[in-house]
C-alpha positions in Angstrom: 40.4 -113.5 7.2 37.3 -111.6 6.1 38.0 -112.4 2.4 38.4 -116.1 3.2 35.1 -116.2 5.2 33.3 -114.4 2.4 34.6 -117.0 -0.1 33.4 -119.8 2.1 30.0 -118.3 2.5 29.6 -117.8 -1.2 30.7 -121.3 -1.9 28.2 -122.8 0.5 25.4 -120.6 -0.8 26.1 -121.5 -4.4 26.4 -125.2 -3.5 23.2 -125.2 -1.5 21.3 -123.5 -4.4 22.8 -126.0 -6.9 21.6 -129.0 -4.7 18.1 -127.5 -4.2 17.7 -126.9 -8.0 19.0 -130.4 -8.8 16.3 -131.8 -6.4 13.8 -129.6 -8.2 14.7 -131.1 -11.5 13.6 -134.6 -10.4 10.9 -133.3 -8.0 8.7 -131.2 -10.3 6.2 -133.0 -12.5 6.0 -130.2 -15.0 9.0 -130.7 -17.4 9.3 -126.9 -18.0 9.8 -126.2 -14.3 12.3 -129.0 -14.2 14.2 -127.5 -17.1 14.2 -124.1 -15.4 15.6 -125.7 -12.2 18.3 -127.3 -14.4 19.3 -124.0 -15.8 19.7 -122.4 -12.4 21.7 -125.5 -11.2 24.0 -125.2 -14.2 24.5 -121.5 -13.5 25.4 -122.2 -9.8 27.9 -124.9 -10.8 29.5 -122.5 -13.3 29.7 -119.8 -10.6 31.5 -122.3 -8.3 34.0 -123.1 -11.2 34.7 -119.4 -11.6 35.3 -119.0 -7.9 37.8 -121.9 -8.0 39.7 -120.2 -10.7 38.6 -122.6 -13.4 37.4 -120.1 -15.9 37.4 -122.5 -18.9 35.2 -125.0 -17.1 32.8 -122.2 -16.0 32.5 -120.9 -19.6 32.0 -124.4 -21.0 29.4 -125.1 -18.3 27.4 -122.0 -19.4 27.8 -122.4 -23.1 27.4 -126.1 -23.5 25.2 -127.1 -20.7 23.2 -124.0 -19.7 23.0 -123.0 -23.4 22.9 -125.8 -26.0 21.7 -128.8 -23.9 19.1 -126.9 -22.0 17.7 -125.3 -25.1 17.5 -128.7 -26.7 15.6 -130.0 -23.7 13.1 -127.1 -23.9 12.7 -127.5 -27.6 11.8 -131.2 -27.2 9.4 -130.4 -24.4 7.6 -127.7 -26.4 7.5 -129.8 -29.6 6.1 -132.9 -27.8 3.6 -130.8 -25.8 4.3 -132.8 -22.6 2.0 -132.1 -19.7 2.4 -132.7 -16.0 3.3 -136.2 -15.1 0.4 -138.1 -13.6 0.6 -139.9 -10.3 1.6 -143.5 -11.0 1.5 -146.5 -8.7 4.7 -148.5 -8.8 5.5 -151.7 -7.1 7.6 -152.1 -4.0 10.3 -153.8 -6.0 10.8 -150.7 -8.2 11.0 -148.5 -5.1 13.5 -150.9 -3.5 15.7 -150.9 -6.6 15.5 -147.1 -6.8 16.6 -146.8 -3.1 19.4 -149.2 -3.6 20.7 -147.4 -6.7 20.4 -144.0 -5.1 22.2 -145.3 -2.0 25.0 -146.8 -4.1 25.7 -143.5 -5.9 25.4 -141.5 -2.7 27.9 -143.8 -1.0 30.2 -143.6 -4.1 30.1 -139.8 -4.0 30.8 -139.7 -0.3 33.7 -142.1 -0.6 35.3 -140.1 -3.4 34.8 -136.9 -1.5 36.4 -138.2 1.7 39.3 -139.6 -0.2 40.2 -136.3 -1.7 43.5 -134.9 -0.4 42.9 -132.5 2.5 39.2 -133.5 2.9 39.7 -135.0 6.3 41.8 -132.3 7.9 39.8 -129.4 6.5 42.6 -128.1 4.2 42.6 -127.1 0.6 42.7 -130.2 -1.6 45.0 -128.6 -4.1 47.6 -127.7 -1.5 47.4 -131.1 0.1 47.8 -132.8 -3.2 50.9 -130.8 -3.9 52.4 -131.7 -0.6 51.5 -135.4 -0.7 52.4 -136.2 -4.3 55.1 -133.6 -4.8 53.4 -132.5 -8.0 52.1 -129.0 -8.5 48.7 -129.3 -10.2 46.8 -126.2 -9.0 48.4 -123.2 -7.4 51.8 -122.8 -5.9 52.3 -124.6 -2.6 55.5 -122.8 -1.9 53.8 -119.4 -2.0 51.1 -120.7 0.4 53.7 -122.2 2.8 55.4 -118.8 2.9 52.1 -117.1 3.8 50.1 -119.6 5.9 47.6 -117.0 6.9 46.4 -116.8 3.3 45.9 -120.5 2.9 42.2 -121.1 2.0 40.2 -123.7 3.9 38.2 -126.5 2.2 35.1 -125.0 0.7 36.7 -121.7 -0.2 38.3 -120.6 -3.4 41.1 -122.8 -4.5 44.5 -121.3 -5.5 44.5 -120.1 -9.0 46.6 -121.8 -11.6 49.7 -119.8 -12.5 52.3 -119.9 -15.2 55.0 -121.6 -13.1 52.6 -124.4 -12.1 51.6 -124.8 -15.8 55.3 -125.2 -16.7 55.9 -127.8 -14.0 52.8 -129.7 -15.1 54.0 -129.7 -18.7 57.6 -130.7 -17.8 58.1 -132.2 -14.3 61.9 -132.1 -14.9 62.0 -128.3 -15.4 64.2 -126.4 -13.0 62.9 -123.8 -10.5 64.5 -121.0 -12.3 63.0 -121.9 -15.7 59.6 -122.5 -14.1 59.7 -119.0 -12.6 60.4 -117.5 -16.0 57.3 -119.0 -17.6 54.9 -116.4 -18.7 52.3 -118.4 -20.8 49.6 -120.7 -19.4 47.1 -122.9 -21.2 44.5 -124.3 -18.9 42.8 -126.1 -21.7 46.0 -128.1 -22.5 46.5 -128.9 -18.8 42.9 -130.0 -18.4 43.2 -132.4 -21.4 46.5 -133.8 -20.1 45.0 -134.3 -16.6 41.9 -136.0 -18.0 43.8 -138.4 -20.3 46.6 -139.3 -17.9 45.6 -139.2 -14.2 41.8 -139.7 -14.9 41.9 -141.7 -18.1 40.0 -144.8 -16.9 37.2 -142.8 -15.1 36.9 -140.6 -18.2 36.4 -143.7 -20.4 33.9 -145.2 -18.0 31.9 -141.9 -18.0 31.8 -142.0 -21.8 30.3 -145.5 -21.7 27.8 -144.3 -19.0 26.7 -141.5 -21.3 26.5 -143.9 -24.2 24.3 -146.3 -22.3 22.0 -143.4 -21.3 21.7 -142.4 -25.0 20.8 -146.0 -26.0 18.2 -146.2 -23.2 16.6 -142.9 -24.3 16.3 -144.2 -27.8 14.8 -147.5 -26.6 12.2 -145.6 -24.5 11.3 -143.3 -27.4 10.8 -146.3 -29.8 8.6 -148.0 -27.2 6.4 -145.0 -26.7 6.1 -144.5 -30.5 4.9 -148.2 -30.9 2.3 -147.8 -28.2 
């Protein structure tokens, strides 16, 4: 009980710090301060991944985002010698469009969060997903059902992926005895299979969104250079 409560407290603390630092990224006018807030935000998200048992995602978060991308941001800021952003007066139309876009994405995030298995009844999403779909993606639902007192609540640490769950994910037709004998686990392989099967369309849409952001950044850079 104490361990579960401690996990929940750590999760909420890390999540709150990540949200505050994300707000600081867009709130500070000094780009260096924004980059520092981004670094802390990436670190908090990586800590949440480690707490959920997703070690690979946590390492990628630290190496790729907190390492390479953040260093690239700081390098560009230092090279361009960007100073504090001045106070600009925008039109009410721009403000209205910004509020509408922010509200749309906020509603989208809330809708997706509420539709997660187990989100409404305050249970672990991974366990609820196993029980509803009959497919073991994260953790072992049978072990949790045998020990209900150890079942984590929503917001705590998710059940860690084990070798038996990996075997069932790789081959749904495998028997219980063969799954219990499994000793190897590849979370990278399972992550890739999950992305390109269950979440193939959202993954492609995200790729187009990143591409559009890159094209927009290039267009803005060319406009500034012409001016």
